[in-house]
Every structure is written in structure tokens, then in C-alpha cells.
C-alpha positions as a printed Julia matrix, in Angstrom:
408×3 Matrix{Float64}:
 125.72  109.68  111.97
 129.49  109.51  111.53
 129.66  106.45  113.75
 126.95  104.76  111.65
 128.89  105.56  108.48
 132.09  104.11  109.9
 130.17  100.99  110.97
 128.81  100.46  107.45
 132.25  101.06  105.93
 133.87   98.49  108.23
 131.17   95.92  107.44
 131.64   96.47  103.72
 135.41   96.04  104.04
 134.89   92.86  106.04
 132.62   91.38  103.35
 135.09   92.21  100.59
 137.9    90.75  102.71
 136.04   87.46  103.16
 135.44   87.2    99.42
 139.1    87.78   98.54
 141.26   86.01  101.12
 142.08   82.27  101.07
 139.77   79.88  102.84
 142.35   79.06  105.52
 142.37   82.69  106.63
 138.57   82.77  106.64
 138.46   79.65  108.82
 140.9    81.26  111.24
 138.72   84.36  111.45
 135.65   82.22  112.11
 137.49   80.32  114.87
 138.59   83.59  116.46
 135.0    84.84  116.32
 133.76   81.7   118.05
 136.35   82.04  120.83
 135.91   85.78  121.34
 132.15   86.14  120.76
 130.3    82.84  121.18
 131.96   81.61  124.38
 131.37   84.85  126.33
 127.68   84.53  125.4
 127.52   81.15  127.1
 129.41   82.39  130.18
 127.2    85.47  130.52
 124.04   83.46  129.87
 124.98   80.85  132.47
 125.62   83.54  135.08
 122.37   85.29  134.19
 120.35   82.11  134.58
 122.09   81.25  137.85
 121.72   84.6   139.63
 118.67   86.24  138.03
 115.24   85.04  139.21
 112.97   83.84  136.44
 110.24   86.18  135.29
 106.77   85.12  136.43
 104.34   84.56  133.6
 100.59   84.39  133.93
  98.54   82.02  131.8
  95.1    82.98  130.52
  93.58   80.66  133.14
  95.45   82.5   135.9
  94.05   85.84  134.74
  90.46   84.61  134.46
  90.43   82.36  137.54
  93.23   82.05  140.05
  92.12   78.53  140.93
  91.95   77.22  137.37
  94.28   74.48  136.21
  96.49   75.24  133.18
  95.14   73.79  129.95
  96.68   70.66  128.44
  97.49   71.26  124.78
  96.96   68.58  122.14
  98.38   69.6   118.77
 100.09   66.32  117.84
  98.86   62.9   116.92
 100.44   59.51  117.53
 102.97   58.18  115.0
 102.21   55.15  112.84
 104.11   52.2   114.29
 104.64   48.86  112.61
 102.82   46.18  114.67
 105.57   43.66  113.92
 108.75   45.55  114.88
 107.37   48.78  116.42
 109.3    50.99  113.97
 108.01   54.44  113.08
 106.53   54.21  109.57
 104.76   57.58  109.53
 106.83   59.24  106.81
 107.0    56.54  104.14
 103.92   54.5   105.23
 106.03   51.39  104.74
 108.18   49.27  107.02
 111.46   48.29  105.37
 112.06   45.66  108.02
 108.72   43.8   107.83
 107.85   44.91  104.26
 104.4    46.01  105.36
 102.55   49.02  103.93
  99.96   51.25  105.58
  97.92   52.93  102.8
  95.0    53.53  105.19
  97.0    56.36  106.78
  97.68   58.22  103.53
  95.78   61.27  104.79
  97.85   61.65  107.98
  99.53   65.05  108.21
 103.22   64.71  109.07
 104.26   68.36  108.66
 102.28   71.56  109.2
 103.7    74.93  108.16
 102.68   78.02  110.13
 103.27   80.92  107.71
 102.84   84.41  109.11
 101.94   87.2   106.68
 102.27   90.91  107.33
 102.86   93.65  104.7
 105.0    91.47  102.39
 105.3    92.56   98.77
 104.16   90.6    95.71
 107.6    89.22   94.78
 108.3    87.98   98.28
 104.92   86.24   98.55
 105.31   84.68   95.11
 108.77   83.3    95.92
 107.51   82.0    99.25
 104.62   80.08   97.66
 106.91   78.87   94.86
 109.21   77.38   97.49
 106.47   75.03   98.67
 105.58   74.07   95.11
 109.21   73.44   94.12
 110.19   71.52   97.27
 111.1    67.86   96.89
 109.72   65.84   99.8
 110.22   62.21  100.82
 106.47   61.89  101.42
 103.33   62.81   99.51
 102.8    66.58   99.25
  99.2    66.06  100.37
 100.53   65.19  103.83
 102.07   68.64  104.27
  99.47   71.18  105.44
 100.08   74.91  104.88
  98.46   77.47  107.18
  98.84   81.12  106.15
  97.93   83.55  108.95
  97.36   87.1   107.67
  97.65   89.52  110.56
  94.68   91.84  110.46
  92.23   93.41  108.03
  92.17   96.31  110.5
  95.06   97.93  112.31
  95.05   98.43  116.08
  93.13  101.69  115.73
  90.26   99.8   114.0
  91.01  101.36  110.6
  91.22   99.29  107.43
  94.87   98.42  106.76
  95.16   99.12  103.02
  98.68   97.72  102.73
  97.66   94.48  104.43
  94.56   94.32  102.21
  96.81   94.43   99.13
  99.04   91.74  100.63
  96.07   89.48  101.42
  94.53   89.87   97.97
  97.77   89.05   96.17
  98.32   86.0    98.39
  94.82   84.69   97.69
  95.19   85.4    93.97
  98.49   83.52   93.87
  97.17   80.52   95.81
  93.96   80.17   93.78
  95.47   81.14   90.41
  93.07   84.05   89.83
  93.63   87.71   88.98
  93.6    90.3    91.75
  90.69   92.09   90.1
  88.5    89.02   90.73
  87.98   90.04   94.37
  85.49   92.34   96.03
  85.14   93.32   99.68
  82.14   92.98  101.98
  81.19   95.34  104.79
  83.75   93.74  107.14
  86.64   94.12  104.63
  86.69   90.37  103.83
  87.86   89.65  100.25
  85.3    87.55   98.35
  85.33   86.12   94.86
  83.32   87.84   92.16
  80.97   85.81   90.01
  82.53   84.41   86.84
  86.17   84.07   87.93
  89.04   83.69   85.52
  91.28   80.92   86.85
  94.64   80.79   85.08
  93.13   82.97   82.34
  90.1    80.74   81.68
  86.49   81.29   82.78
  85.73   78.73   85.49
  83.53   78.27   88.51
  84.72   80.39   91.42
  86.37   78.7    94.42
  84.32   78.34   97.55
  83.67   81.62   99.31
  85.35   82.11  102.7
  83.46   81.58  105.91
  83.87   83.86  108.91
  84.24   82.44  112.43
  82.86   83.95  115.62
  86.19   85.65  116.36
  86.09   87.47  113.01
  88.68   85.28  111.27
  87.92   84.63  107.59
  88.91   81.11  106.5
  89.89   80.11  102.96
  90.82   76.55  101.92
  92.23   74.99   98.77
  95.12   73.06   97.22
  98.32   74.06   95.45
  99.29   72.62   92.08
 101.02   69.53   93.57
  98.1    68.69   95.87
  99.5    70.42   98.97
  96.46   71.6   101.01
  96.41   75.15  102.32
  94.31   77.19  104.73
  94.37   80.99  104.91
  93.31   82.57  108.2
  92.62   86.27  107.63
  92.43   87.85  111.09
  90.13   90.78  111.71
  92.47   92.82  113.91
  96.24   93.09  113.88
  97.37   91.7   117.24
 100.94   90.66  116.52
 102.86   87.55  115.58
 102.51   85.74  118.88
  98.73   86.12  118.7
  98.88   84.54  115.23
 100.73   81.6   116.78
  98.13   81.41  119.55
  95.36   81.28  116.94
  97.22   78.57  115.03
  97.74   76.39  118.11
  94.18   76.93  119.36
  92.69   75.81  116.03
  94.91   72.71  116.02
  93.99   71.94  119.62
  90.24   72.22  118.93
  90.4    70.26  115.67
  89.66   73.15  113.31
  93.08   72.44  111.8
  94.4    68.86  111.49
  96.9    67.75  114.1
 100.38   66.81  112.91
 102.64   63.89  113.78
 106.25   64.96  113.47
 106.87   68.62  112.76
 105.56   72.17  112.85
 107.42   74.53  110.56
 107.58   78.25  111.33
 108.37   80.39  108.3
 107.77   83.96  107.14
 105.73   84.28  103.96
 108.5    85.99  101.95
 111.27   83.49  102.72
 112.59   81.58   99.69
 113.85   78.16  100.73
 113.56   76.25   97.43
 114.72   77.14   93.94
 115.85   75.19   90.86
 119.24   74.2    92.26
 118.07   73.69   95.82
 114.76   71.89   96.37
 115.43   69.85   99.51
 115.83   72.42  102.32
 112.43   71.64  103.85
 112.9    67.88  103.55
 116.42   68.07  104.96
 115.18   70.06  107.93
 112.3    67.62  108.46
 114.55   64.55  108.52
 117.09   66.33  110.7
 114.33   66.89  113.24
 112.88   63.37  113.31
 116.15   61.4   113.12
 116.63   61.66  116.89
 113.74   61.69  119.4
 115.71   64.02  121.69
 115.83   66.82  119.07
 113.03   69.26  119.81
 113.8    71.84  117.12
 116.05   72.56  114.15
 116.85   75.59  112.01
 118.65   76.47  108.78
 121.05   79.16  107.63
 119.39   82.42  106.55
 120.91   84.89  104.1
 119.71   88.28  102.9
 119.04   88.42   99.16
 120.39   91.36   97.15
 122.58   92.4   100.07
 124.57   94.74   97.82
 121.64   97.09   97.13
 122.31   99.64   99.86
 124.3   100.1   103.09
 121.41   98.84  105.24
 121.18   95.5   103.41
 124.97   95.17  103.64
 124.78   95.66  107.39
 121.96   93.11  107.64
 123.97   90.66  105.53
 126.88   90.94  107.95
 124.6    90.54  110.97
 122.94   87.47  109.5
 126.27   85.89  108.58
 127.69   86.47  112.04
 124.56   85.3   113.88
 123.28   82.54  111.61
 126.44   81.04  110.15
 128.98   81.67  112.9
 127.17   81.85  116.24
 124.6    79.12  115.58
 127.25   76.78  114.19
 129.35   77.34  117.3
 126.33   76.78  119.54
 125.57   73.5   117.74
 129.02   72.26  118.75
 127.88   72.64  122.35
 124.75   70.61  121.6
 122.15   73.36  121.31
 121.05   76.53  119.54
 119.91   79.42  121.74
 117.45   80.86  119.2
 115.4    79.11  116.54
 114.66   81.97  114.11
 110.98   82.46  113.43
 111.79   83.03  109.76
 112.69   79.38  109.11
 112.71   76.55  111.65
 110.93   73.34  112.62
 109.81   72.23  116.07
 108.52   68.9   117.3
 104.82   69.31  118.32
 105.25   67.01  121.34
 107.86   69.41  122.71
 105.65   72.43  122.0
 102.76   70.94  123.96
 104.89   71.16  127.12
 105.7    74.88  126.83
 102.64   76.5   125.2
 101.1    77.53  128.52
 104.16   79.66  129.21
 104.78   80.81  125.64
 101.17   82.0   125.23
 101.12   83.69  128.64
  99.45   87.05  129.19
 101.96   89.9   129.33
 101.54   91.89  132.54
 104.84   93.81  132.67
 107.2    95.56  130.26
 109.74   92.8   130.87
 107.19   90.15  129.85
 106.25   92.23  126.8
 109.87   92.39  125.65
 110.37   88.67  126.17
 107.15   87.35  124.68
 106.09   89.85  122.0
 109.37   91.38  120.8
 111.57   88.29  121.05
 109.09   85.45  120.81
 111.37   83.09  118.89
 114.24   83.34  121.38
 111.86   82.99  124.34
 110.23   79.91  122.8
 113.66   78.35  122.2
 114.68   78.98  125.81
 111.5    77.3   127.0
 112.08   74.31  124.7
 115.59   73.88  126.09
 114.09   73.53  129.57
 112.0    70.54  128.46
 113.71   67.28  129.58
 115.72   65.42  126.92
 115.19   68.13  124.32
 117.85   69.95  122.29
 117.67   72.27  119.32
 120.22   72.18  116.53
 121.39   74.05  113.43
 121.34   72.0   110.21
 122.57   74.7   107.81
 119.73   74.38  105.27
 120.05   77.41  102.94
 117.17   79.89  102.8
 116.91   83.42  101.47
 114.47   86.02  102.84
 113.42   88.66  100.33
 113.45   91.54  102.78
 114.49   91.74  106.4
 113.49   94.47  108.81
 115.99   93.47  111.48
 118.32   90.56  112.23
 116.91   87.52  114.03
């Protein structure tokens, strides 16, 4: 306990020191950190990769049938190319070189956001949804598809998760603009709209009731105020974040969710990445990803809000600053980032298609479990870096998570 207290005290002194000293001193400290902390990571990682045999993963096909071929994933669609000059016109639907327009592709999805939801509070969810509504994009908001994946009406012991039920109801109420009391639950704990809903305080016809798929997932669809379409997938059983990703990719592969052209955004539901003075984080990240075909993923800088509340948030603030601002910036100088944080990043779907068989592998050992289920974002980044002509980079887009359980 004394060691923990000393650690918190040192972190607090370091934060105060950074706020008070001149910028030249701060830059010197950052450079020393890069030399003393970031470079040894690369040396150790290189030695580990060279001398340690890779862990063997087993795909679902391997488990079911040893002779089965691994599945080919299709979660992307072809870009819109100008027939005259072969330039990519997907984003703006217009070729500046040939002055041609392509209005027939106005419904093409260029960005899909995979938003995982688990036990977030009302303020965090509200700020997360507000971020999508406030974001300024260089393309029509209707071409950005939001997919909220709520992890489990039931916990792993098959009991109704009351905290997750409250989270799901508030999310649905916020998305549809109805009051929380306008929901009732059926025998399978699926929230359904009551008759005679009040939408934004006025009596109106209720939104369409959800439909339940064969795997127990309840599906809700609608649009936000600026026309951005959303889908809420309310899972029956809590099976973890990687299973939510598997569900998301499977539905895109089978056509239950629309395929996307340029980008898949991974973000936690309580992350605030747009506010009045900063509305372009998502658009900046999107253009940073598509500007170079060799970039397979990009991430932004994450800070902890209200870091001064207690010693734990101060410690998390220090950890995020050292890992997000210092380490990832240093890694970008070497041409890559070793971990795209699952809280806020974008990945090219074409690159994902090449690694999903490994990323969605069945865990058969404790080592696999630690890699795939406890550190899924770092494992996915490592797999992306092994794809030919693919790098991941840090673009420094500011985002602010409401609450953080542990550093990325």
C-alpha cells in the first residue's frame, strides 16, 4: 500500500511539473522518455519475434473440420473510380480532374463505426452519441453507418444483467429520442416500445419494434438527427468484446450489415471525440487513413476526462499520456504504431479481410486467451503489421473517454 501511495504521489508531482516548467524542458523530458523507454521496447520486441516461436491459432473451420479451408472474408466493397482518369471518387462522388459527378452512388457507405457497449453510464453514452451528431464530415452523414453492439442481456451465468439492461434502455432512448419509461421487456428480456410513445415530448407513432435473429440478437434500426443511419445489436449473452467484433464482421460478410469502402472505425460508446471547439476528429482520422493506400490503420490521442478527481484517475492520466502521446508518437517516427487502441481507431477493411481468420481464432490455451481476449487490440495491430505493404500510424486526433477501467 505504501508503494502504491508513493507511485501516485510521484505521478501527481510529474503532472504538476509538466504544467509549470517551460516547454523546452518538457520537450527534453519527452525526448529522454523516447530514448530510454520507446527504443528498448523495439529492441525487446525484435528479439522476442526473432527467437520466440509464434503461437498457433485455430480457426473455427479447423475446430469443426480439420480438412476445411479457411473462410474468405468479404466486408469491403470496391471504390468508385472515375472512368476517365481512374481516380478514386468515393468520398466526394465527384472527380475534380474530369469534372464528373456520380450521384447514383449516393447510398454507398464509406465509413462504418463499430461501437461496443458494456455497462457505460448515461453521461458517457450521451456524449458518445453527441460526438457523431456534432462531427463535421467531408461527405454526407448518411454514408456513415453506426453499429452499436450491446454485450449481453444475460451475463455468463444466464442471469439477467440489470446494469446492462439500464445501459441498453438509455442508449435506445437517446437514439430514438424517447423517454426511458416508454420501454417494456418481453420474456427474453428484449426492450420493446410501449404503445403511444412520446418522441421528443410529443405523442407520435412508435418506431418499428426490434426483430430477433436465430442467434438471439435483437436488432434495432433508425437514423440520428443528421440522417446518420444506426443499427443496435443487442446480444443475448455476454461473450466479450472480441465476440462482438466477430458478430459485427459476420453480419457484414453475410450482407446483414452494409459493406464499407474505405474505413471501419472502432470506438467505445462513452468516448467523446467531438465537441463545440473540435468537430473534425473523425474526419481527420478518416482522411489520414485513405490518403495513402499503404496505411492499414490509424489512431488518435486519448485523454482521461476529469483526471483530477481522485488518485486513480491521476494515475490513468499519466499512463495515457505516456502511452498515447509519447510512445505512439515515437513509434510513428519509425513508421508504425504497435497498438491501435480499441477505444478510438480506424482500420482499412481490405487489410482486415486478410487477418480476420487469425483474429477470430478459437482460443485453446491460456496464452491464446491472453492474446486474443484480453489484448485484442494489440493482437489485431500485430497481425495487421504482418500484412504486406501495410503500416499503422498515429495522427494525434484528440478524444476524451468519460471513464477508463485500465490503460490501453
